[in-house]
PDB file of N, CA, C, O and CB in Angstrom:
ATOM      1  N   MET A   1      -9.446   5.804 -22.110  1.00  0.00           N
ATOM      2  CA  MET A   1      -8.416   5.039 -22.138  1.00  0.00           C
ATOM      3  C   MET A   1      -8.721   3.317 -21.316  1.00  0.00           C
ATOM      4  O   MET A   1      -8.479   3.253 -20.111  1.00  0.00           O
ATOM      5  CB  MET A   1      -7.272   6.023 -21.429  1.00  0.00           C
ATOM      6  N   ALA A   2      -9.209   2.098 -22.004  1.00  0.00           N
ATOM      7  CA  ALA A   2      -9.576   1.106 -21.510  1.00  0.00           C
ATOM      8  C   ALA A   2      -8.320   0.112 -20.886  1.00  0.00           C
ATOM      9  O   ALA A   2      -7.252  -0.036 -21.479  1.00  0.00           O
ATOM     10  CB  ALA A   2     -10.389   0.584 -22.505  1.00  0.00           C
ATOM     11  N   THR A   3      -8.565  -0.366 -19.928  1.00  0.00           N
ATOM     12  CA  THR A   3      -7.533  -1.125 -19.239  1.00  0.00           C
ATOM     13  C   THR A   3      -8.001  -2.282 -18.514  1.00  0.00           C
ATOM     14  O   THR A   3      -9.051  -2.289 -17.871  1.00  0.00           O
ATOM     15  CB  THR A   3      -6.839  -0.307 -18.337  1.00  0.00           C
ATOM     16  N   ASP A   4      -7.198  -3.277 -18.627  1.00  0.00           N
ATOM     17  CA  ASP A   4      -7.648  -4.761 -18.056  1.00  0.00           C
ATOM     18  C   ASP A   4      -7.434  -4.870 -16.369  1.00  0.00           C
ATOM     19  O   ASP A   4      -7.804  -5.851 -15.724  1.00  0.00           O
ATOM     20  CB  ASP A   4      -6.595  -6.058 -18.858  1.00  0.00           C
ATOM     21  N   LYS A   5      -6.858  -3.842 -15.857  1.00  0.00           N
ATOM     22  CA  LYS A   5      -6.409  -3.696 -14.375  1.00  0.00           C
ATOM     23  C   LYS A   5      -7.816  -3.505 -13.244  1.00  0.00           C
ATOM     24  O   LYS A   5      -8.780  -2.767 -13.447  1.00  0.00           O
ATOM     25  CB  LYS A   5      -5.324  -2.207 -14.313  1.00  0.00           C
ATOM     26  N   ARG A   6      -7.639  -4.221 -12.271  1.00  0.00           N
ATOM     27  CA  ARG A   6      -8.739  -3.981 -11.396  1.00  0.00           C
ATOM     28  C   ARG A   6      -8.609  -2.960 -10.390  1.00  0.00           C
ATOM     29  O   ARG A   6      -7.702  -3.085  -9.567  1.00  0.00           O
ATOM     30  CB  ARG A   6      -9.054  -5.108 -10.770  1.00  0.00           C
ATOM     31  N   VAL A   7      -9.291  -2.085 -10.340  1.00  0.00           N
ATOM     32  CA  VAL A   7      -9.316  -0.909  -9.617  1.00  0.00           C
ATOM     33  C   VAL A   7      -9.532  -1.402  -7.893  1.00  0.00           C
ATOM     34  O   VAL A   7     -10.495  -2.091  -7.558  1.00  0.00           O
ATOM     35  CB  VAL A   7     -10.603   0.091 -10.293  1.00  0.00           C
ATOM     36  N   PHE A   8      -8.577  -0.969  -7.000  1.00  0.00           N
ATOM     37  CA  PHE A   8      -8.965  -1.095  -5.385  1.00  0.00           C
ATOM     38  C   PHE A   8      -8.418  -0.124  -4.815  1.00  0.00           C
ATOM     39  O   PHE A   8      -7.664   0.661  -5.389  1.00  0.00           O
ATOM     40  CB  PHE A   8      -8.527  -2.334  -4.595  1.00  0.00           C
ATOM     41  N   THR A   9      -8.818  -0.057  -3.327  1.00  0.00           N
ATOM     42  CA  THR A   9      -8.331   0.915  -2.463  1.00  0.00           C
ATOM     43  C   THR A   9      -7.000  -0.020  -1.588  1.00  0.00           C
ATOM     44  O   THR A   9      -7.093  -1.202  -1.259  1.00  0.00           O
ATOM     45  CB  THR A   9      -9.740   1.549  -1.426  1.00  0.00           C
ATOM     46  N   LEU A  10      -5.822   0.866  -1.348  1.00  0.00           N
ATOM     47  CA  LEU A  10      -4.883   0.167  -0.944  1.00  0.00           C
ATOM     48  C   LEU A  10      -4.494   1.274   0.148  1.00  0.00           C
ATOM     49  O   LEU A  10      -4.162   2.377  -0.286  1.00  0.00           O
ATOM     50  CB  LEU A  10      -3.856  -0.323  -2.068  1.00  0.00           C
ATOM     51  N   ARG A  11      -4.511   1.038   1.685  1.00  0.00           N
ATOM     52  CA  ARG A  11      -4.063   1.661   2.689  1.00  0.00           C
ATOM     53  C   ARG A  11      -2.463   1.378   2.840  1.00  0.00           C
ATOM     54  O   ARG A  11      -2.042   0.224   2.919  1.00  0.00           O
ATOM     55  CB  ARG A  11      -4.893   1.273   3.833  1.00  0.00           C
ATOM     56  N   LEU A  12      -1.629   2.478   2.872  1.00  0.00           N
ATOM     57  CA  LEU A  12      -0.510   2.289   3.383  1.00  0.00           C
ATOM     58  C   LEU A  12      -0.076   3.224   4.738  1.00  0.00           C
ATOM     59  O   LEU A  12      -0.792   4.199   4.969  1.00  0.00           O
ATOM     60  CB  LEU A  12       0.318   2.431   2.282  1.00  0.00           C
ATOM     61  N   ARG A  13       0.938   2.987   5.534  1.00  0.00           N
ATOM     62  CA  ARG A  13       1.344   3.583   6.435  1.00  0.00           C
ATOM     63  C   ARG A  13       2.172   4.800   5.601  1.00  0.00           C
ATOM     64  O   ARG A  13       2.893   4.560   4.633  1.00  0.00           O
ATOM     65  CB  ARG A  13       2.055   2.631   7.398  1.00  0.00           C
ATOM     66  N   GLU A  14       1.927   6.201   6.178  1.00  0.00           N
ATOM     67  CA  GLU A  14       2.452   7.388   5.322  1.00  0.00           C
ATOM     68  C   GLU A  14       3.887   6.830   5.290  1.00  0.00           C
ATOM     69  O   GLU A  14       4.283   6.741   4.128  1.00  0.00           O
ATOM     70  CB  GLU A  14       2.275   9.071   6.017  1.00  0.00           C
ATOM     71  N   LYS A  15       4.713   6.461   6.125  1.00  0.00           N
ATOM     72  CA  LYS A  15       6.337   6.178   6.069  1.00  0.00           C
ATOM     73  C   LYS A  15       6.391   5.193   4.698  1.00  0.00           C
ATOM     74  O   LYS A  15       7.320   5.238   3.892  1.00  0.00           O
ATOM     75  CB  LYS A  15       7.037   5.253   7.703  1.00  0.00           C
ATOM     76  N   ASN A  16       5.560   4.553   4.613  1.00  0.00           N
ATOM     77  CA  ASN A  16       5.790   3.628   3.481  1.00  0.00           C
ATOM     78  C   ASN A  16       5.528   4.126   2.117  1.00  0.00           C
ATOM     79  O   ASN A  16       6.271   3.952   1.151  1.00  0.00           O
ATOM     80  CB  ASN A  16       4.997   2.478   3.650  1.00  0.00           C
ATOM     81  N   PHE A  17       4.521   4.698   2.124  1.00  0.00           N
ATOM     82  CA  PHE A  17       4.255   5.590   1.064  1.00  0.00           C
ATOM     83  C   PHE A  17       5.202   6.548   0.489  1.00  0.00           C
ATOM     84  O   PHE A  17       5.459   6.681  -0.707  1.00  0.00           O
ATOM     85  CB  PHE A  17       3.299   6.253   1.413  1.00  0.00           C
ATOM     86  N   GLU A  18       5.752   7.281   1.597  1.00  0.00           N
ATOM     87  CA  GLU A  18       6.672   8.223   0.871  1.00  0.00           C
ATOM     88  C   GLU A  18       7.802   7.753   0.357  1.00  0.00           C
ATOM     89  O   GLU A  18       8.363   8.282  -0.603  1.00  0.00           O
ATOM     90  CB  GLU A  18       7.065   9.214   1.609  1.00  0.00           C
ATOM     91  N   LYS A  19       8.334   6.447   1.117  1.00  0.00           N
ATOM     92  CA  LYS A  19       9.410   5.448   0.806  1.00  0.00           C
ATOM     93  C   LYS A  19       9.423   5.219  -0.906  1.00  0.00           C
ATOM     94  O   LYS A  19      10.263   5.478  -1.768  1.00  0.00           O
ATOM     95  CB  LYS A  19       9.058   3.933   1.692  1.00  0.00           C
ATOM     96  N   ILE A  20       8.044   4.596  -0.942  1.00  0.00           N
ATOM     97  CA  ILE A  20       7.859   4.179  -2.253  1.00  0.00           C
ATOM     98  C   ILE A  20       7.864   4.983  -3.438  1.00  0.00           C
ATOM     99  O   ILE A  20       8.445   4.686  -4.481  1.00  0.00           O
ATOM    100  CB  ILE A  20       6.849   3.639  -2.272  1.00  0.00           C
ATOM    101  N   LYS A  21       6.929   6.414  -3.147  1.00  0.00           N
ATOM    102  CA  LYS A  21       7.156   7.538  -3.720  1.00  0.00           C
ATOM    103  C   LYS A  21       8.644   7.993  -4.019  1.00  0.00           C
ATOM    104  O   LYS A  21       8.973   8.576  -5.052  1.00  0.00           O
ATOM    105  CB  LYS A  21       6.524   8.387  -2.968  1.00  0.00           C
ATOM    106  N   VAL A  22       9.340   7.718  -3.181  1.00  0.00           N
ATOM    107  CA  VAL A  22      10.844   8.111  -3.529  1.00  0.00           C
ATOM    108  C   VAL A  22      11.561   6.836  -4.800  1.00  0.00           C
ATOM    109  O   VAL A  22      12.121   7.030  -5.878  1.00  0.00           O
ATOM    110  CB  VAL A  22      11.860   8.055  -1.759  1.00  0.00           C
ATOM    111  N   ILE A  23      11.262   5.713  -4.152  1.00  0.00           N
ATOM    112  CA  ILE A  23      12.015   4.690  -5.356  1.00  0.00           C
ATOM    113  C   ILE A  23      11.117   5.030  -6.614  1.00  0.00           C
ATOM    114  O   ILE A  23      11.781   5.029  -7.651  1.00  0.00           O
ATOM    115  CB  ILE A  23      11.941   2.743  -4.975  1.00  0.00           C
ATOM    116  N   ALA A  24       9.817   5.312  -6.781  1.00  0.00           N
ATOM    117  CA  ALA A  24       9.115   5.170  -7.819  1.00  0.00           C
ATOM    118  C   ALA A  24       9.428   6.418  -8.641  1.00  0.00           C
ATOM    119  O   ALA A  24       9.035   6.484  -9.806  1.00  0.00           O
ATOM    120  CB  ALA A  24       7.724   4.941  -7.479  1.00  0.00           C
ATOM    121  N   ASP A  25      10.126   7.418  -8.074  1.00  0.00           N
ATOM    122  CA  ASP A  25      10.392   8.641  -8.477  1.00  0.00           C
ATOM    123  C   ASP A  25      11.904   8.475  -9.242  1.00  0.00           C
ATOM    124  O   ASP A  25      12.177   9.233 -10.173  1.00  0.00           O
ATOM    125  CB  ASP A  25      10.308   9.661  -7.190  1.00  0.00           C
ATOM    126  N   LYS A  26      12.743   7.573  -8.851  1.00  0.00           N
ATOM    127  CA  LYS A  26      14.089   7.346  -9.228  1.00  0.00           C
ATOM    128  C   LYS A  26      13.894   6.163 -10.257  1.00  0.00           C
ATOM    129  O   LYS A  26      14.768   5.900 -11.082  1.00  0.00           O
ATOM    130  CB  LYS A  26      15.084   7.007  -7.933  1.00  0.00           C
ATOM    131  N   ASN A  27      12.834   5.538 -10.180  1.00  0.00           N
ATOM    132  CA  ASN A  27      12.644   4.666 -11.506  1.00  0.00           C
ATOM    133  C   ASN A  27      11.995   5.171 -12.450  1.00  0.00           C
ATOM    134  O   ASN A  27      12.020   4.500 -13.482  1.00  0.00           O
ATOM    135  CB  ASN A  27      12.017   3.502 -11.363  1.00  0.00           C
ATOM    136  N   LYS A  28      11.277   6.343 -12.488  1.00  0.00           N
ATOM    137  CA  LYS A  28      10.586   7.059 -13.236  1.00  0.00           C
ATOM    138  C   LYS A  28       9.375   5.996 -13.648  1.00  0.00           C
ATOM    139  O   LYS A  28       9.317   5.353 -14.696  1.00  0.00           O
ATOM    140  CB  LYS A  28      11.484   7.677 -14.372  1.00  0.00           C
ATOM    141  N   ARG A  29       8.288   5.977 -12.396  1.00  0.00           N
ATOM    142  CA  ARG A  29       7.531   5.189 -12.338  1.00  0.00           C
ATOM    143  C   ARG A  29       6.575   6.052 -11.557  1.00  0.00           C
ATOM    144  O   ARG A  29       6.997   6.791 -10.668  1.00  0.00           O
ATOM    145  CB  ARG A  29       8.005   3.963 -11.908  1.00  0.00           C
ATOM    146  N   SER A  30       5.021   5.960 -11.935  1.00  0.00           N
ATOM    147  CA  SER A  30       4.090   6.180 -10.959  1.00  0.00           C
ATOM    148  C   SER A  30       3.836   5.539  -9.927  1.00  0.00           C
ATOM    149  O   SER A  30       3.882   4.309  -9.941  1.00  0.00           O
ATOM    150  CB  SER A  30       3.202   6.236 -11.341  1.00  0.00           C
ATOM    151  N   ILE A  31       3.473   6.330  -8.669  1.00  0.00           N
ATOM    152  CA  ILE A  31       3.428   5.085  -7.194  1.00  0.00           C
ATOM    153  C   ILE A  31       2.816   3.776  -7.627  1.00  0.00           C
ATOM    154  O   ILE A  31       3.391   2.701  -7.456  1.00  0.00           O
ATOM    155  CB  ILE A  31       2.294   5.623  -5.713  1.00  0.00           C
ATOM    156  N   ALA A  32       1.456   3.921  -8.275  1.00  0.00           N
ATOM    157  CA  ALA A  32       0.878   2.616  -8.462  1.00  0.00           C
ATOM    158  C   ALA A  32       1.800   1.824  -9.614  1.00  0.00           C
ATOM    159  O   ALA A  32       1.682   0.600  -9.652  1.00  0.00           O
ATOM    160  CB  ALA A  32      -0.739   2.791  -8.913  1.00  0.00           C
ATOM    161  N   MET A  33       2.430   2.272 -10.263  1.00  0.00           N
ATOM    162  CA  MET A  33       3.111   1.291 -11.090  1.00  0.00           C
ATOM    163  C   MET A  33       4.269   0.741 -10.601  1.00  0.00           C
ATOM    164  O   MET A  33       4.611  -0.345 -11.070  1.00  0.00           O
ATOM    165  CB  MET A  33       3.416   1.784 -12.268  1.00  0.00           C
ATOM    166  N   GLN A  34       5.163   1.430  -9.484  1.00  0.00           N
ATOM    167  CA  GLN A  34       5.871   0.827  -8.693  1.00  0.00           C
ATOM    168  C   GLN A  34       5.555  -0.268  -8.011  1.00  0.00           C
ATOM    169  O   GLN A  34       6.145  -1.344  -7.911  1.00  0.00           O
ATOM    170  CB  GLN A  34       6.178   1.503  -8.049  1.00  0.00           C
ATOM    171  N   ILE A  35       4.298   0.224  -7.428  1.00  0.00           N
ATOM    172  CA  ILE A  35       3.565  -0.875  -6.378  1.00  0.00           C
ATOM    173  C   ILE A  35       3.336  -1.847  -7.002  1.00  0.00           C
ATOM    174  O   ILE A  35       3.582  -2.894  -6.403  1.00  0.00           O
ATOM    175  CB  ILE A  35       2.278  -0.567  -5.713  1.00  0.00           C
ATOM    176  N   GLU A  36       2.821  -1.965  -8.336  1.00  0.00           N
ATOM    177  CA  GLU A  36       2.613  -3.318  -9.413  1.00  0.00           C
ATOM    178  C   GLU A  36       4.054  -3.737  -9.796  1.00  0.00           C
ATOM    179  O   GLU A  36       4.155  -4.701 -10.555  1.00  0.00           O
ATOM    180  CB  GLU A  36       1.679  -2.909 -11.004  1.00  0.00           C
ATOM    181  N   TYR A  37       4.980  -3.234  -9.435  1.00  0.00           N
ATOM    182  CA  TYR A  37       6.281  -3.916 -10.156  1.00  0.00           C
ATOM    183  C   TYR A  37       6.724  -4.598  -8.988  1.00  0.00           C
ATOM    184  O   TYR A  37       7.348  -5.651  -9.122  1.00  0.00           O
ATOM    185  CB  TYR A  37       7.531  -2.862 -10.855  1.00  0.00           C
ATOM    186  N   LEU A  38       6.440  -4.053  -7.664  1.00  0.00           N
ATOM    187  CA  LEU A  38       7.141  -4.663  -6.528  1.00  0.00           C
ATOM    188  C   LEU A  38       6.127  -6.459  -5.967  1.00  0.00           C
ATOM    189  O   LEU A  38       6.477  -7.531  -5.474  1.00  0.00           O
ATOM    190  CB  LEU A  38       7.098  -3.138  -5.091  1.00  0.00           C
ATOM    191  N   ILE A  39       4.939  -5.906  -6.390  1.00  0.00           N
ATOM    192  CA  ILE A  39       4.209  -6.929  -6.110  1.00  0.00           C
ATOM    193  C   ILE A  39       4.380  -8.135  -7.242  1.00  0.00           C
ATOM    194  O   ILE A  39       3.941  -9.254  -6.974  1.00  0.00           O
ATOM    195  CB  ILE A  39       2.831  -6.405  -5.955  1.00  0.00           C
ATOM    196  N   GLU A  40       4.959  -7.905  -8.373  1.00  0.00           N
ATOM    197  CA  GLU A  40       5.138  -8.643  -9.587  1.00  0.00           C
ATOM    198  C   GLU A  40       6.304  -9.506  -9.360  1.00  0.00           C
ATOM    199  O   GLU A  40       6.335 -10.719  -9.566  1.00  0.00           O
ATOM    200  CB  GLU A  40       5.317  -7.747 -10.810  1.00  0.00           C
ATOM    201  N   GLN A  41       7.422  -8.650  -8.844  1.00  0.00           N
ATOM    202  CA  GLN A  41       8.781  -9.031  -8.405  1.00  0.00           C
ATOM    203  C   GLN A  41       8.394 -10.253  -6.958  1.00  0.00           C
ATOM    204  O   GLN A  41       8.838 -11.401  -6.983  1.00  0.00           O
ATOM    205  CB  GLN A  41       9.770  -7.341  -7.885  1.00  0.00           C
ATOM    206  N   HIS A  42       7.724  -9.850  -6.068  1.00  0.00           N
ATOM    207  CA  HIS A  42       7.326 -10.783  -4.898  1.00  0.00           C
ATOM    208  C   HIS A  42       6.745 -11.943  -5.315  1.00  0.00           C
ATOM    209  O   HIS A  42       7.222 -12.979  -4.851  1.00  0.00           O
ATOM    210  CB  HIS A  42       6.397 -10.193  -3.962  1.00  0.00           C
ATOM    211  N   ILE A  43       5.559 -12.049  -6.301  1.00  0.00           N
ATOM    212  CA  ILE A  43       5.050 -12.927  -6.692  1.00  0.00           C
ATOM    213  C   ILE A  43       6.108 -14.019  -7.543  1.00  0.00           C
ATOM    214  O   ILE A  43       6.016 -15.245  -7.484  1.00  0.00           O
ATOM    215  CB  ILE A  43       4.002 -12.343  -7.320  1.00  0.00           C
ATOM    216  N   GLU A  44       6.959 -13.377  -8.211  1.00  0.00           N
ATOM    217  CA  GLU A  44       7.907 -14.449  -9.051  1.00  0.00           C
ATOM    218  C   GLU A  44       8.462 -15.011  -8.155  1.00  0.00           C
ATOM    219  O   GLU A  44       8.182 -16.191  -7.942  1.00  0.00           O
ATOM    220  CB  GLU A  44       8.979 -13.988 -10.049  1.00  0.00           C
ATOM    221  N   ALA A  45       9.370 -14.370  -7.399  1.00  0.00           N
ATOM    222  CA  ALA A  45      10.273 -15.125  -6.219  1.00  0.00           C
ATOM    223  C   ALA A  45       9.338 -16.257  -5.529  1.00  0.00           C
ATOM    224  O   ALA A  45       9.712 -17.429  -5.538  1.00  0.00           O
ATOM    225  CB  ALA A  45      10.816 -13.936  -4.915  1.00  0.00           C
ATOM    226  N   TYR A  46       8.185 -15.897  -4.968  1.00  0.00           N
ATOM    227  CA  TYR A  46       7.569 -16.875  -4.368  1.00  0.00           C
ATOM    228  C   TYR A  46       7.233 -17.981  -5.345  1.00  0.00           C
ATOM    229  O   TYR A  46       7.671 -19.063  -4.955  1.00  0.00           O
ATOM    230  CB  TYR A  46       6.458 -16.365  -3.703  1.00  0.00           C
ATOM    231  N   GLU A  47       6.582 -18.034  -6.505  1.00  0.00           N
ATOM    232  CA  GLU A  47       6.591 -18.773  -7.260  1.00  0.00           C
ATOM    233  C   GLU A  47       8.004 -19.747  -7.772  1.00  0.00           C
ATOM    234  O   GLU A  47       7.985 -20.961  -7.970  1.00  0.00           O
ATOM    235  CB  GLU A  47       6.041 -18.048  -8.016  1.00  0.00           C
ATOM    236  N   LYS A  48       9.065 -18.926  -7.897  1.00  0.00           N
ATOM    237  CA  LYS A  48      10.069 -19.678  -7.598  1.00  0.00           C
ATOM    238  C   LYS A  48      10.580 -20.648  -6.658  1.00  0.00           C
ATOM    239  O   LYS A  48      11.353 -21.566  -6.932  1.00  0.00           O
ATOM    240  CB  LYS A  48      10.605 -19.120  -7.592  1.00  0.00           C
ATOM    241  N   GLU A  49      10.065 -20.358  -5.473  1.00  0.00           N
ATOM    242  CA  GLU A  49      10.524 -20.996  -4.350  1.00  0.00           C
ATOM    243  C   GLU A  49       9.271 -22.244  -4.011  1.00  0.00           C
ATOM    244  O   GLU A  49       9.536 -23.327  -3.490  1.00  0.00           O
ATOM    245  CB  GLU A  49      10.772 -19.771  -3.094  1.00  0.00           C
ATOM    246  N   LYS A  50       8.183 -21.899  -4.346  1.00  0.00           N
ATOM    247  CA  LYS A  50       7.031 -22.793  -3.780  1.00  0.00           C
ATOM    248  C   LYS A  50       6.317 -23.291  -5.266  1.00  0.00           C
ATOM    249  O   LYS A  50       5.457 -24.172  -5.228  1.00  0.00           O
ATOM    250  CB  LYS A  50       5.826 -21.799  -2.617  1.00  0.00           C
ATOM    251  N   GLY A  51       6.624 -22.825  -6.255  1.00  0.00           N
ATOM    252  CA  GLY A  51       5.719 -23.442  -7.328  1.00  0.00           C
ATOM    253  C   GLY A  51       4.897 -22.252  -7.999  1.00  0.00           C
ATOM    254  O   GLY A  51       4.900 -21.158  -7.435  1.00  0.00           O
ATOM    255  N   VAL A  52       4.289 -22.410  -9.028  1.00  0.00           N
ATOM    256  CA  VAL A  52       3.367 -21.625  -9.876  1.00  0.00           C
ATOM    257  C   VAL A  52       2.140 -21.554  -9.000  1.00  0.00           C
ATOM    258  O   VAL A  52       1.823 -22.415  -8.179  1.00  0.00           O
ATOM    259  CB  VAL A  52       3.070 -22.295 -11.356  1.00  0.00           C
ATOM    260  N   ILE A  53       1.417 -20.327  -9.284  1.00  0.00           N
ATOM    261  CA  ILE A  53       0.241 -20.076  -8.407  1.00  0.00           C
ATOM    262  C   ILE A  53      -0.765 -20.079  -9.487  1.00  0.00           C
ATOM    263  O   ILE A  53      -0.633 -19.341 -10.464  1.00  0.00           O
ATOM    264  CB  ILE A  53       0.272 -18.678  -7.473  1.00  0.00           C
ATOM    265  N   SER A  54      -1.797 -20.908  -9.341  1.00  0.00           N
ATOM    266  CA  SER A  54      -2.843 -21.055 -10.190  1.00  0.00           C
ATOM    267  C   SER A  54      -4.115 -20.071  -9.948  1.00  0.00           C
ATOM    268  O   SER A  54      -5.124 -20.673  -9.580  1.00  0.00           O
ATOM    269  CB  SER A  54      -3.215 -22.446 -10.094  1.00  0.00           C
ATOM    270  N   PRO A  55      -4.182 -19.332 -10.022  1.00  0.00           N
ATOM    271  CA  PRO A  55      -5.371 -18.253  -9.748  1.00  0.00           C
ATOM    272  C   PRO A  55      -6.695 -18.889  -9.878  1.00  0.00           C
ATOM    273  O   PRO A  55      -7.639 -18.447  -9.224  1.00  0.00           O
ATOM    274  CB  PRO A  55      -5.350 -16.993 -10.795  1.00  0.00           C
ATOM    275  N   ASP A  56      -6.896 -20.327 -11.016  1.00  0.00           N
ATOM    276  CA  ASP A  56      -7.968 -20.462 -10.941  1.00  0.00           C
ATOM    277  C   ASP A  56      -8.442 -21.803  -9.876  1.00  0.00           C
ATOM    278  O   ASP A  56      -9.492 -22.419  -9.695  1.00  0.00           O
ATOM    279  CB  ASP A  56      -8.296 -20.457 -12.276  1.00  0.00           C
ATOM    280  N   LYS A  57      -7.409 -21.850  -9.452  1.00  0.00           N
ATOM    281  CA  LYS A  57      -7.779 -23.571  -8.579  1.00  0.00           C
ATOM    282  C   LYS A  57      -7.235 -22.419  -6.928  1.00  0.00           C
ATOM    283  O   LYS A  57      -6.543 -21.401  -6.945  1.00  0.00           O
ATOM    284  CB  LYS A  57      -6.042 -25.803  -9.274  1.00  0.00           C
ATOM    285  N   HIS A  58      -7.785 -23.014  -5.886  1.00  0.00           N
ATOM    286  CA  HIS A  58      -7.586 -22.562  -4.644  1.00  0.00           C
ATOM    287  C   HIS A  58      -6.644 -23.394  -3.930  1.00  0.00           C
ATOM    288  O   HIS A  58      -6.869 -24.533  -3.520  1.00  0.00           O
ATOM    289  CB  HIS A  58      -8.772 -22.454  -3.979  1.00  0.00           C
ATOM    290  N   ASN A  59      -5.138 -22.471  -3.768  1.00  0.00           N
ATOM    291  CA  ASN A  59      -4.148 -23.309  -3.728  1.00  0.00           C
ATOM    292  C   ASN A  59      -4.258 -23.181  -2.218  1.00  0.00           C
ATOM    293  O   ASN A  59      -5.084 -22.447  -1.675  1.00  0.00           O
ATOM    294  CB  ASN A  59      -2.786 -22.981  -4.541  1.00  0.00           C
ATOM    295  N   ASP A  60      -3.315 -23.990  -1.528  1.00  0.00           N
ATOM    296  CA  ASP A  60      -3.270 -23.810   0.254  1.00  0.00           C
ATOM    297  C   ASP A  60      -1.944 -23.235   0.269  1.00  0.00           C
ATOM    298  O   ASP A  60      -0.924 -23.845   0.591  1.00  0.00           O
ATOM    299  CB  ASP A  60      -3.367 -25.396   1.381  1.00  0.00           C
ATOM    300  N   VAL A  61      -2.040 -21.583  -0.230  1.00  0.00           N
ATOM    301  CA  VAL A  61      -1.060 -20.513  -0.113  1.00  0.00           C
ATOM    302  C   VAL A  61      -0.819 -20.090   1.108  1.00  0.00           C
ATOM    303  O   VAL A  61      -0.004 -19.187   1.299  1.00  0.00           O
ATOM    304  CB  VAL A  61      -1.366 -19.453  -0.798  1.00  0.00           C
TER     305      VAL A  61
END
């Protein structure tokens, strides 16, 4: 199954991993999809406050 998602390693504190696992289970998501959802929510909030991020340009973020 092909995907356009980039693979990388993420290290989490055990406590945070377990809490995200609980949230993911309640939302019927995998842990990876829950983390991606949380990141997307944060990016959306950040852009609403500070403007759209252009990955092609080096913004002073």
